[in-house]
VEXGUNU-724819 format. One record per residue (C-alpha): residue in one letter; residue number from 0; z, x, y. Coordinates in nm, 2 decimals, always signed. Layout:
<rs>
+----+-----+--------+--------+--------+
! aa !   i !     c3 !     c1 !     c2 !
+----+-----+--------+--------+--------+
!  A ! NUM !      Z !      X !      Y !
...
+----+-----+--------+--------+--------+
</rs>
This chain:
<rs>
+----+-----+--------+--------+--------+
! aa !   i !     c3 !     c1 !     c2 !
+----+-----+--------+--------+--------+
!  M !   0 !  +6.50 ! -12.20 ! +14.74 !
!  K !   1 !  +6.43 ! -12.21 ! +15.11 !
!  K !   2 !  +6.80 ! -12.21 ! +15.19 !
!  I !   3 !  +6.86 ! -11.91 ! +14.97 !
!  L !   4 !  +6.56 ! -11.72 ! +15.12 !
!  A !   5 !  +6.67 ! -11.81 ! +15.47 !
!  V !   6 !  +7.02 ! -11.67 ! +15.41 !
!  L !   7 !  +6.88 ! -11.35 ! +15.27 !
!  L !   8 !  +6.64 ! -11.30 ! +15.55 !
!  V !   9 !  +6.88 ! -11.38 ! +15.83 !
!  L !  10 !  +7.13 ! -11.15 ! +15.69 !
!  A !  11 !  +6.87 ! -10.87 ! +15.67 !
!  M !  12 !  +6.76 ! -10.93 ! +16.02 !
!  T !  13 !  +7.12 ! -10.93 ! +16.15 !
!  L !  14 !  +7.21 ! -10.60 ! +15.97 !
!  A !  15 !  +6.87 ! -10.45 ! +16.06 !
!  L !  16 !  +6.83 ! -10.33 ! +15.70 !
!  A !  17 !  +6.48 ! -10.44 ! +15.67 !
!  A !  18 !  +5.66 ! -10.35 ! +15.76 !
!  C !  19 !  +5.17 ! -10.49 ! +15.95 !
!  G !  20 !  +4.91 ! -10.50 ! +15.69 !
!  G !  21 !  +4.86 ! -10.84 ! +15.56 !
!  S !  22 !  +4.66 ! -11.15 ! +15.62 !
!  S !  23 !  +4.67 ! -11.52 ! +15.56 !
!  A !  24 !  +4.52 ! -11.82 ! +15.72 !
!  P !  25 !  +4.62 ! -11.92 ! +16.07 !
!  A !  26 !  +4.80 ! -12.23 ! +15.93 !
!  A !  27 !  +4.89 ! -12.03 ! +15.62 !
!  T !  28 !  +4.69 ! -12.26 ! +15.39 !
!  E !  29 !  +4.34 ! -12.10 ! +15.41 !
!  A !  30 !  +4.24 ! -11.77 ! +15.28 !
!  P !  31 !  +4.05 ! -11.53 ! +15.51 !
!  A !  32 !  +3.74 ! -11.37 ! +15.39 !
!  A !  33 !  +3.83 ! -11.10 ! +15.14 !
!  P !  34 !  +3.67 ! -10.75 ! +15.17 !
!  A !  35 !  +3.36 ! -10.70 ! +14.96 !
!  A !  36 !  +3.39 ! -10.49 ! +14.64 !
!  T !  37 !  +3.25 ! -10.14 ! +14.64 !
!  E !  38 !  +3.17 !  -9.89 ! +14.38 !
!  A !  39 !  +3.48 !  -9.77 ! +14.18 !
!  P !  40 !  +3.57 !  -9.41 ! +14.20 !
!  A !  41 !  +3.80 !  -9.23 ! +13.95 !
!  A !  42 !  +4.10 !  -9.42 ! +13.82 !
!  P !  43 !  +4.42 !  -9.41 ! +14.03 !
!  A !  44 !  +4.66 !  -9.13 ! +13.99 !
!  E !  45 !  +4.98 !  -9.25 ! +13.83 !
!  T !  46 !  +5.30 !  -9.14 ! +14.00 !
!  E !  47 !  +5.52 !  -8.88 ! +13.82 !
!  A !  48 !  +5.84 !  -9.04 ! +13.71 !
!  A !  49 !  +6.18 !  -8.90 ! +13.80 !
!  A !  50 !  +6.41 !  -8.79 ! +13.52 !
!  T !  51 !  +6.68 !  -9.03 ! +13.61 !
!  E !  52 !  +6.74 !  -9.40 ! +13.54 !
!  A !  53 !  +6.78 !  -9.64 ! +13.83 !
!  P !  54 !  +7.13 !  -9.69 ! +13.94 !
!  A !  55 !  +7.31 !  -9.99 ! +13.79 !
!  A !  56 !  +7.41 ! -10.12 ! +14.13 !
!  A !  57 !  +7.30 ! -10.04 ! +14.48 !
!  A !  58 !  +7.42 ! -10.16 ! +14.82 !
!  S !  59 !  +7.09 ! -10.07 ! +15.00 !
!  A !  60 !  +6.74 !  -9.95 ! +14.92 !
!  D !  61 !  +6.84 !  -9.60 ! +15.03 !
!  D !  62 !  +7.07 !  -9.58 ! +14.73 !
!  V !  63 !  +6.78 !  -9.64 ! +14.49 !
!  P !  64 !  +6.54 !  -9.35 ! +14.40 !
!  D !  65 !  +6.17 !  -9.42 ! +14.45 !
!  E !  66 !  +6.09 !  -9.31 ! +14.09 !
!  M !  67 !  +6.27 !  -9.36 ! +13.76 !
!  T !  68 !  +6.21 !  -9.32 ! +13.39 !
!  S !  69 !  +6.26 !  -9.62 ! +13.16 !
!  A !  70 !  +6.40 !  -9.57 ! +12.82 !
!  D !  71 !  +6.10 !  -9.73 ! +12.65 !
!  G !  72 !  +5.83 !  -9.59 ! +12.88 !
!  K !  73 !  +5.76 !  -9.94 ! +13.01 !
!  Y !  74 !  +5.82 ! -10.06 ! +13.37 !
!  Q !  75 !  +5.90 ! -10.43 ! +13.41 !
!  I !  76 !  +5.84 ! -10.45 ! +13.79 !
!  A !  77 !  +5.54 ! -10.28 ! +13.96 !
!  F !  78 !  +5.45 ! -10.23 ! +14.32 !
!  V !  79 !  +5.10 ! -10.16 ! +14.43 !
!  T !  80 !  +5.07 ! -10.01 ! +14.78 !
!  D !  81 !  +4.85 ! -10.11 ! +15.07 !
!  V !  82 !  +4.65 !  -9.85 ! +15.25 !
!  G !  83 !  +4.86 !  -9.56 ! +15.38 !
!  Q !  84 !  +5.14 !  -9.39 ! +15.21 !
!  L !  85 !  +5.44 !  -9.54 ! +15.03 !
!  K !  86 !  +5.68 !  -9.39 ! +15.28 !
!  D !  87 !  +5.51 !  -9.52 ! +15.58 !
!  K !  88 !  +5.83 !  -9.64 ! +15.74 !
!  S !  89 !  +5.66 !  -9.97 ! +15.78 !
!  F !  90 !  +5.48 ! -10.22 ! +15.57 !
!  N !  91 !  +5.46 ! -10.04 ! +15.23 !
!  Q !  92 !  +5.80 !  -9.89 ! +15.25 !
!  G !  93 !  +5.96 ! -10.21 ! +15.37 !
!  T !  94 !  +5.81 ! -10.41 ! +15.08 !
!  F !  95 !  +5.90 ! -10.15 ! +14.82 !
!  D !  96 !  +6.25 ! -10.13 ! +14.95 !
!  G !  97 !  +6.29 ! -10.49 ! +14.85 !
!  V !  98 !  +6.12 ! -10.43 ! +14.51 !
!  K !  99 !  +6.33 ! -10.14 ! +14.40 !
!  L ! 100 !  +6.66 ! -10.28 ! +14.54 !
!  Y ! 101 !  +6.60 ! -10.60 ! +14.34 !
!  A ! 102 !  +6.52 ! -10.40 ! +14.03 !
!  A ! 103 !  +6.82 ! -10.18 ! +14.06 !
!  Q ! 104 !  +7.06 ! -10.47 ! +14.12 !
!  N ! 105 !  +6.92 ! -10.66 ! +13.82 !
!  G ! 106 !  +6.89 ! -10.38 ! +13.57 !
!  K ! 107 !  +6.51 ! -10.38 ! +13.58 !
!  S ! 108 !  +6.28 ! -10.08 ! +13.53 !
!  Y ! 109 !  +6.03 ! -10.03 ! +13.81 !
!  K ! 110 !  +5.73 !  -9.81 ! +13.92 !
!  Y ! 111 !  +5.50 !  -9.79 ! +14.22 !
!  Y ! 112 !  +5.13 !  -9.73 ! +14.21 !
!  Q ! 113 !  +4.91 !  -9.60 ! +14.49 !
!  P ! 114 !  +4.54 !  -9.68 ! +14.44 !
!  A ! 115 !  +4.30 !  -9.39 ! +14.43 !
!  G ! 116 !  +4.11 !  -9.32 ! +14.75 !
!  G ! 117 !  +4.39 !  -9.34 ! +15.00 !
!  D ! 118 !  +4.28 !  -9.52 ! +15.31 !
!  Q ! 119 !  +3.93 !  -9.54 ! +15.16 !
!  A ! 120 !  +4.04 !  -9.72 ! +14.85 !
!  T ! 121 !  +3.80 !  -9.98 ! +14.71 !
!  D ! 122 !  +3.86 ! -10.31 ! +14.53 !
!  D ! 123 !  +3.80 ! -10.13 ! +14.20 !
!  D ! 124 !  +4.07 !  -9.87 ! +14.29 !
!  R ! 125 !  +4.32 ! -10.15 ! +14.36 !
!  Y ! 126 !  +4.23 ! -10.33 ! +14.04 !
!  D ! 127 !  +4.27 ! -10.01 ! +13.84 !
!  A ! 128 !  +4.62 !  -9.97 ! +13.98 !
!  M ! 129 !  +4.71 ! -10.32 ! +13.88 !
!  K ! 130 !  +4.56 ! -10.28 ! +13.53 !
!  L ! 131 !  +4.75 !  -9.96 ! +13.49 !
!  A ! 132 !  +5.07 ! -10.14 ! +13.59 !
!  A ! 133 !  +5.00 ! -10.42 ! +13.34 !
!  D ! 134 !  +4.92 ! -10.17 ! +13.07 !
!  N ! 135 !  +5.25 ! -10.00 ! +13.14 !
!  G ! 136 !  +5.44 ! -10.32 ! +13.07 !
!  A ! 137 !  +5.47 ! -10.49 ! +13.41 !
!  E ! 138 !  +5.60 ! -10.84 ! +13.39 !
!  V ! 139 !  +5.57 ! -10.88 ! +13.77 !
!  I ! 140 !  +5.33 ! -10.69 ! +14.00 !
!  V ! 141 !  +5.40 ! -10.70 ! +14.37 !
!  C ! 142 !  +5.09 ! -10.63 ! +14.58 !
!  A ! 143 !  +5.11 ! -10.55 ! +14.96 !
!  G ! 144 !  +4.84 ! -10.63 ! +15.21 !
!  F ! 145 !  +4.54 ! -10.86 ! +15.25 !
!  M ! 146 !  +4.30 ! -10.59 ! +15.11 !
!  Q ! 147 !  +4.44 ! -10.65 ! +14.77 !
!  G ! 148 !  +4.28 ! -11.00 ! +14.75 !
!  N ! 149 !  +3.97 ! -10.94 ! +14.55 !
!  A ! 150 !  +4.14 ! -10.70 ! +14.30 !
!  L ! 151 !  +4.44 ! -10.93 ! +14.26 !
!  A ! 152 !  +4.23 ! -11.23 ! +14.18 !
!  K ! 153 !  +4.05 ! -11.03 ! +13.91 !
!  A ! 154 !  +4.37 ! -10.89 ! +13.77 !
!  A ! 155 !  +4.55 ! -11.22 ! +13.77 !
!  A ! 156 !  +4.27 ! -11.39 ! +13.58 !
!  E ! 157 !  +4.27 ! -11.11 ! +13.32 !
!  F ! 158 !  +4.65 ! -11.06 ! +13.28 !
!  T ! 159 !  +4.76 ! -11.42 ! +13.27 !
!  D ! 160 !  +5.10 ! -11.34 ! +13.13 !
!  V ! 161 !  +5.18 ! -11.12 ! +13.43 !
!  K ! 162 !  +5.31 ! -11.28 ! +13.75 !
!  F ! 163 !  +5.16 ! -11.15 ! +14.08 !
!  V ! 164 !  +5.33 ! -11.15 ! +14.42 !
!  F ! 165 !  +5.08 ! -11.12 ! +14.71 !
!  I ! 166 !  +5.27 ! -11.02 ! +15.02 !
!  D ! 167 !  +5.08 ! -11.10 ! +15.34 !
!  G ! 168 !  +4.84 ! -11.28 ! +15.12 !
!  W ! 169 !  +4.72 ! -11.63 ! +15.05 !
!  A ! 170 !  +4.72 ! -11.90 ! +14.78 !
!  M ! 171 !  +4.47 ! -11.85 ! +14.50 !
!  G ! 172 !  +4.51 ! -12.17 ! +14.31 !
!  M ! 173 !  +4.65 ! -11.97 ! +14.01 !
!  N ! 174 !  +4.98 ! -12.04 ! +13.84 !
!  N ! 175 !  +5.06 ! -11.67 ! +13.81 !
!  V ! 176 !  +5.01 ! -11.58 ! +14.18 !
!  A ! 177 !  +5.26 ! -11.63 ! +14.46 !
!  G ! 178 !  +5.09 ! -11.59 ! +14.80 !
!  I ! 179 !  +5.34 ! -11.52 ! +15.07 !
!  C ! 180 !  +5.26 ! -11.50 ! +15.44 !
!  F ! 181 !  +5.45 ! -11.49 ! +15.77 !
!  R ! 182 !  +5.43 ! -11.64 ! +16.12 !
!  E ! 183 !  +5.38 ! -11.30 ! +16.29 !
!  E ! 184 !  +5.28 ! -11.48 ! +16.61 !
!  Q ! 185 !  +5.64 ! -11.59 ! +16.65 !
!  C ! 186 !  +5.80 ! -11.24 ! +16.64 !
!  G ! 187 !  +5.51 ! -11.10 ! +16.84 !
!  Y ! 188 !  +5.60 ! -11.37 ! +17.11 !
!  L ! 189 !  +5.96 ! -11.27 ! +17.10 !
!  A ! 190 !  +5.87 ! -10.90 ! +17.14 !
!  G ! 191 !  +5.64 ! -10.97 ! +17.44 !
!  Y ! 192 !  +5.89 ! -11.20 ! +17.60 !
!  A ! 193 !  +6.17 ! -10.94 ! +17.56 !
!  A ! 194 !  +5.97 ! -10.66 ! +17.70 !
!  V ! 195 !  +5.89 ! -10.85 ! +18.02 !
!  M ! 196 !  +6.24 ! -10.98 ! +18.06 !
!  D ! 197 !  +6.36 ! -10.62 ! +18.03 !
!  G ! 198 !  +6.15 ! -10.53 ! +18.33 !
!  Y ! 199 !  +5.83 ! -10.39 ! +18.18 !
!  T ! 200 !  +5.52 ! -10.52 ! +18.35 !
!  K ! 201 !  +5.26 ! -10.26 ! +18.22 !
!  L ! 202 !  +5.22 ! -10.32 ! +17.85 !
!  G ! 203 !  +5.00 ! -10.20 ! +17.57 !
!  F ! 204 !  +4.90 ! -10.32 ! +17.23 !
!  C ! 205 !  +4.75 ! -10.10 ! +16.95 !
!  G ! 206 !  +4.66 ! -10.30 ! +16.64 !
!  G ! 207 !  +4.57 ! -10.21 ! +16.29 !
!  G ! 208 !  +4.28 ! -10.34 ! +16.08 !
!  G ! 209 !  +4.02 ! -10.31 ! +16.35 !
!  G ! 210 !  +4.06 ! -10.66 ! +16.47 !
!  T ! 211 !  +3.98 ! -10.81 ! +16.13 !
!  N ! 212 !  +4.34 ! -10.83 ! +16.00 !
!  A ! 213 !  +4.47 ! -11.18 ! +16.07 !
!  A ! 214 !  +4.84 ! -11.08 ! +16.05 !
!  C ! 215 !  +4.79 ! -10.81 ! +16.32 !
!  D ! 216 !  +4.58 ! -11.05 ! +16.52 !
!  R ! 217 !  +4.87 ! -11.30 ! +16.52 !
!  Y ! 218 !  +5.12 ! -11.03 ! +16.62 !
!  G ! 219 !  +4.90 ! -10.93 ! +16.92 !
!  Y ! 220 !  +4.82 ! -11.29 ! +17.03 !
!  G ! 221 !  +5.19 ! -11.38 ! +17.01 !
!  F ! 222 !  +5.27 ! -11.07 ! +17.21 !
!  V ! 223 !  +5.04 ! -11.18 ! +17.49 !
!  Q ! 224 !  +5.18 ! -11.54 ! +17.48 !
!  G ! 225 !  +5.54 ! -11.41 ! +17.50 !
!  A ! 226 !  +5.46 ! -11.17 ! +17.79 !
!  D ! 227 !  +5.29 ! -11.45 ! +17.98 !
!  A ! 228 !  +5.58 ! -11.69 ! +17.94 !
!  A ! 229 !  +5.83 ! -11.43 ! +18.05 !
!  A ! 230 !  +5.61 ! -11.33 ! +18.35 !
!  A ! 231 !  +5.59 ! -11.69 ! +18.45 !
!  K ! 232 !  +5.96 ! -11.73 ! +18.44 !
!  L ! 233 !  +6.02 ! -11.42 ! +18.65 !
!  G ! 234 !  +5.73 ! -11.48 ! +18.88 !
!  V ! 235 !  +5.57 ! -11.14 ! +18.81 !
!  Q ! 236 !  +5.23 ! -11.02 ! +18.70 !
!  V ! 237 !  +5.17 ! -10.82 ! +18.39 !
!  E ! 238 !  +4.89 ! -10.58 ! +18.30 !
!  M ! 239 !  +4.81 ! -10.51 ! +17.94 !
!  N ! 240 !  +4.59 ! -10.26 ! +17.76 !
!  Y ! 241 !  +4.48 ! -10.40 ! +17.43 !
!  S ! 242 !  +4.29 ! -10.22 ! +17.16 !
!  W ! 243 !  +4.19 ! -10.20 ! +16.79 !
!  L ! 244 !  +4.05 !  -9.85 ! +16.83 !
!  Y ! 245 !  +4.16 !  -9.60 ! +16.57 !
!  G ! 246 !  +4.34 !  -9.87 ! +16.37 !
!  S ! 247 !  +4.10 !  -9.97 ! +16.10 !
!  S ! 248 !  +4.28 !  -9.76 ! +15.84 !
!  F ! 249 !  +4.63 !  -9.81 ! +15.97 !
!  Q ! 250 !  +4.67 !  -9.43 ! +15.99 !
!  A ! 251 !  +4.81 !  -9.19 ! +16.24 !
!  S ! 252 !  +4.55 !  -8.98 ! +16.41 !
!  N ! 253 !  +4.50 !  -8.73 ! +16.69 !
!  E ! 254 !  +4.25 !  -8.97 ! +16.86 !
!  L ! 255 !  +4.51 !  -9.25 ! +16.86 !
!  Q ! 256 !  +4.78 !  -9.03 ! +17.00 !
!  T ! 257 !  +4.54 !  -8.91 ! +17.27 !
!  M ! 258 !  +4.45 !  -9.27 ! +17.37 !
!  A ! 259 !  +4.82 !  -9.37 ! +17.38 !
!  A ! 260 !  +4.91 !  -9.07 ! +17.58 !
!  G ! 261 !  +4.63 !  -9.16 ! +17.83 !
!  W ! 262 !  +4.77 !  -9.51 ! +17.86 !
!  Y ! 263 !  +5.12 !  -9.38 ! +17.93 !
!  T ! 264 !  +5.00 !  -9.13 ! +18.18 !
!  N ! 265 !  +4.82 !  -9.40 ! +18.37 !
!  G ! 266 !  +5.12 !  -9.62 ! +18.39 !
!  T ! 267 !  +5.17 !  -9.81 ! +18.06 !
!  E ! 268 !  +5.54 !  -9.84 ! +18.01 !
!  V ! 269 !  +5.57 !  -9.96 ! +17.65 !
!  I ! 270 !  +5.31 ! -10.00 ! +17.36 !
!  F ! 271 !  +5.34 ! -10.25 ! +17.07 !
!  A ! 272 !  +5.25 ! -10.02 ! +16.78 !
!  C ! 273 !  +5.12 ! -10.28 ! +16.53 !
!  G ! 274 !  +4.97 ! -10.10 ! +16.23 !
!  G ! 275 !  +5.18 !  -9.92 ! +15.98 !
!  S ! 276 !  +5.15 !  -9.54 ! +16.01 !
!  M ! 277 !  +4.98 !  -9.58 ! +16.35 !
!  F ! 278 !  +5.34 !  -9.59 ! +16.48 !
!  Q ! 279 !  +5.37 !  -9.22 ! +16.43 !
!  S ! 280 !  +5.09 !  -9.13 ! +16.68 !
!  I ! 281 !  +5.21 !  -9.38 ! +16.94 !
!  A ! 282 !  +5.58 !  -9.28 ! +16.91 !
!  A ! 283 !  +5.47 !  -8.91 ! +16.95 !
!  A ! 284 !  +5.28 !  -9.00 ! +17.26 !
!  A ! 285 !  +5.57 !  -9.20 ! +17.40 !
!  S ! 286 !  +5.81 !  -8.92 ! +17.33 !
!  A ! 287 !  +5.59 !  -8.66 ! +17.52 !
!  E ! 288 !  +5.54 !  -8.90 ! +17.81 !
!  D ! 289 !  +5.90 !  -9.03 ! +17.83 !
!  A ! 290 !  +5.78 !  -9.38 ! +17.76 !
!  N ! 291 !  +5.86 !  -9.65 ! +17.51 !
!  V ! 292 !  +5.74 !  -9.83 ! +17.19 !
!  I ! 293 !  +5.79 ! -10.16 ! +17.02 !
!  G ! 294 !  +5.79 ! -10.13 ! +16.64 !
!  V ! 295 !  +5.65 ! -10.37 ! +16.38 !
!  D ! 296 !  +5.74 ! -10.52 ! +16.05 !
!  V ! 297 !  +6.07 ! -10.35 ! +16.00 !
!  D ! 298 !  +6.33 ! -10.21 ! +16.24 !
!  Q ! 299 !  +6.17 !  -9.89 ! +16.35 !
!  S ! 300 !  +6.45 !  -9.79 ! +16.59 !
!  F ! 301 !  +6.57 !  -9.54 ! +16.33 !
!  E ! 302 !  +6.24 !  -9.35 ! +16.34 !
!  S ! 303 !  +6.23 !  -9.27 ! +16.71 !
!  P ! 304 !  +6.45 !  -9.30 ! +17.02 !
!  T ! 305 !  +6.14 !  -9.44 ! +17.21 !
!  V ! 306 !  +6.17 !  -9.77 ! +17.02 !
!  I ! 307 !  +6.32 ! -10.05 ! +17.24 !
!  T ! 308 !  +6.29 ! -10.32 ! +16.98 !
!  S ! 309 !  +6.08 ! -10.42 ! +16.68 !
!  A ! 310 !  +5.89 ! -10.74 ! +16.58 !
!  M ! 311 !  +6.02 ! -10.79 ! +16.23 !
!  K ! 312 !  +5.94 ! -11.00 ! +15.93 !
!  G ! 313 !  +6.13 ! -11.01 ! +15.61 !
!  I ! 314 !  +5.88 ! -10.85 ! +15.37 !
!  G ! 315 !  +6.14 ! -10.68 ! +15.15 !
!  E ! 316 !  +6.36 ! -10.99 ! +15.12 !
!  A ! 317 !  +6.06 ! -11.21 ! +15.05 !
!  A ! 318 !  +5.96 ! -10.98 ! +14.76 !
!  Q ! 319 !  +6.32 ! -11.00 ! +14.63 !
!  Q ! 320 !  +6.32 ! -11.38 ! +14.63 !
!  A ! 321 !  +5.98 ! -11.39 ! +14.45 !
!  L ! 322 !  +6.11 ! -11.15 ! +14.19 !
!  K ! 323 !  +6.42 ! -11.37 ! +14.15 !
!  A ! 324 !  +6.19 ! -11.67 ! +14.10 !
!  A ! 325 !  +5.99 ! -11.49 ! +13.84 !
!  E ! 326 !  +6.30 ! -11.46 ! +13.61 !
!  S ! 327 !  +6.22 ! -11.80 ! +13.46 !
!  E ! 328 !  +5.91 ! -12.03 ! +13.44 !
!  D ! 329 !  +6.10 ! -12.32 ! +13.60 !
!  S ! 330 !  +6.21 ! -12.12 ! +13.90 !
!  W ! 331 !  +5.86 ! -11.96 ! +13.93 !
!  N ! 332 !  +5.69 ! -12.30 ! +13.92 !
!  A ! 333 !  +5.93 ! -12.44 ! +14.18 !
!  F ! 334 !  +5.86 ! -12.13 ! +14.40 !
!  I ! 335 !  +5.48 ! -12.15 ! +14.40 !
!  G ! 336 !  +5.43 ! -12.52 ! +14.36 !
!  D ! 337 !  +5.08 ! -12.60 ! +14.25 !
!  G ! 338 !  +4.96 ! -12.25 ! +14.36 !
!  N ! 339 !  +4.72 ! -12.40 ! +14.62 !
!  T ! 340 !  +4.94 ! -12.34 ! +14.92 !
!  A ! 341 !  +5.08 ! -12.02 ! +15.05 !
!  I ! 342 !  +5.45 ! -11.98 ! +15.09 !
!  T ! 343 !  +5.48 ! -11.95 ! +15.47 !
!  L ! 344 !  +5.78 ! -11.79 ! +15.63 !
!  G ! 345 !  +5.87 ! -11.79 ! +16.00 !
!  A ! 346 !  +6.16 ! -11.86 ! +16.23 !
!  A ! 347 !  +6.25 ! -12.18 ! +16.06 !
!  E ! 348 !  +6.31 ! -11.99 ! +15.74 !
!  G ! 349 !  +6.49 ! -11.70 ! +15.91 !
!  A ! 350 !  +6.21 ! -11.47 ! +15.83 !
!  V ! 351 !  +6.10 ! -11.33 ! +16.16 !
!  G ! 352 !  +6.28 ! -11.20 ! +16.46 !
!  L ! 353 !  +6.41 ! -10.90 ! +16.66 !
!  P ! 354 !  +6.69 ! -10.66 ! +16.55 !
!  T ! 355 !  +6.96 ! -10.74 ! +16.80 !
!  A ! 356 !  +7.20 ! -10.49 ! +16.65 !
!  T ! 357 !  +6.98 ! -10.19 ! +16.74 !
!  W ! 358 !  +6.76 ! -10.29 ! +17.03 !
!  S ! 359 !  +6.80 ! -10.11 ! +17.36 !
!  L ! 360 !  +6.71 ! -10.40 ! +17.58 !
!  E ! 361 !  +6.93 ! -10.45 ! +17.89 !
!  G ! 362 !  +6.75 ! -10.73 ! +18.08 !
!  W ! 363 !  +6.76 ! -10.99 ! +17.80 !
!  T ! 364 !  +7.08 ! -11.09 ! +17.62 !
!  V ! 365 !  +7.14 ! -11.16 ! +17.26 !
!  V ! 366 !  +7.26 ! -11.51 ! +17.36 !
!  D ! 367 !  +6.93 ! -11.58 ! +17.54 !
!  Y ! 368 !  +6.73 ! -11.44 ! +17.25 !
!  E ! 369 !  +6.92 ! -11.66 ! +17.00 !
!  A ! 370 !  +6.85 ! -11.96 ! +17.22 !
!  M ! 371 !  +6.48 ! -11.89 ! +17.23 !
!  L ! 372 !  +6.47 ! -11.84 ! +16.86 !
!  A ! 373 !  +6.64 ! -12.18 ! +16.81 !
!  D ! 374 !  +6.38 ! -12.33 ! +17.04 !
!  I ! 375 !  +6.10 ! -12.19 ! +16.82 !
!  V ! 376 !  +6.27 ! -12.32 ! +16.51 !
!  S ! 377 !  +6.31 ! -12.67 ! +16.67 !
!  G ! 378 !  +5.95 ! -12.67 ! +16.80 !
!  K ! 379 !  +6.05 ! -12.68 ! +17.16 !
!  V ! 380 !  +5.87 ! -12.35 ! +17.20 !
!  V ! 381 !  +5.54 ! -12.35 ! +17.01 !
!  V ! 382 !  +5.35 ! -12.03 ! +16.96 !
!  D ! 383 !  +4.97 ! -12.06 ! +16.90 !
!  N ! 384 !  +4.90 ! -11.90 ! +16.56 !
!  A ! 385 !  +4.52 ! -11.86 ! +16.58 !
!  D ! 386 !  +4.37 ! -11.53 ! +16.47 !
!  V ! 387 !  +4.26 ! -11.41 ! +16.81 !
!  P ! 388 !  +4.14 ! -11.04 ! +16.80 !
!  E ! 389 !  +4.08 ! -11.02 ! +17.17 !
!  P ! 390 !  +4.31 ! -11.25 ! +17.38 !
!  A ! 391 !  +4.18 ! -11.35 ! +17.72 !
!  S ! 392 !  +4.37 ! -11.29 ! +18.05 !
!  T ! 393 !  +4.62 ! -11.56 ! +18.14 !
!  A ! 394 !  +4.76 ! -11.67 ! +18.48 !
!  N ! 395 !  +5.03 ! -11.41 ! +18.45 !
!  V ! 396 !  +4.88 ! -11.14 ! +18.22 !
!  T ! 397 !  +4.57 ! -10.94 ! +18.31 !
!  M ! 398 !  +4.41 ! -10.81 ! +17.99 !
!  N ! 399 !  +4.22 ! -10.48 ! +17.96 !
!  I ! 400 !  +4.04 ! -10.48 ! +17.63 !
!  V ! 401 !  +3.98 ! -10.12 ! +17.52 !
!  K ! 402 !  +3.69 ! -10.08 ! +17.28 !
+----+-----+--------+--------+--------+
</rs>
């Protein structure tokens, strides 16, 4: 299974076909504290289905419509979004691309569900979306983001015949839940190292989740470590603005754009936009200030010419592999093991990296990048994966924590 997954993920990284919102334990075996349940509002609105069947075959997710109508009114594969919109050009979209591509290529019906409440969705909203998916015939429900934890645990205990895939999640000790998480610190490290090797010494990091999202914490901490290592190699000093402001909901906002514009005006050269739709505000500020951005989760170079590279993880490909495993009980059981350990994907599994085919870096070669990636795989380069919301200054990086 690991070899198949690695091939899929490496291929996706290479072709840049491949989103920050999840959480898992630092060592990918412990669950972080799940958000507390709140009062349930109205039931989630079900998406209107398109009047066309899914294509029988598709080369890429772009060939597959977001919505379809099944002949029997049932949908075998469901996707429940994280906060933000489905088409966020990041975490939700990247995961759903994998879901609908797998469905189309394997003749499965599919549907997506967005919990009521938008970025204010509650555990009850998320549970209602999962229940609706199960009532609509879902055999597998793919859930994106750590905020799904409480609702997913409730739904999985109730709908025991349904398999749940928890992207950016954790193990729940249940035989119908596959918790999948990533070593975001590794691709964050590569992004920080690449930026400094490319000549940038005034960096910024804007993270989603308000500092309580372990995946974004690891992205940021890895980014600092990579910048420090490259600065040490080059004998330079790096300054970094670092903030979780305006990121708690992973949404674009005027306030976030104003803050990013201020950073750029005061000398910041590139900002790591680590938080779903937050990218839109930071890219807009970069465009206005003739500055640059590092994308997250998927290759975001197609969304703005300001993107110099992206810290990627294979969310869509991981969803596809989980869906493949769900085709039989034997393959599913082999995939999740005893259900007590999260499926952890990093450099060794070909699941994190930078999109070398589309980056605009000039000071760091693809050959050097591949050598560093190999060093991470071998353990020669070790990136600390602690959930550190506010990294301290290092010998080569001076941190300015903006609260």
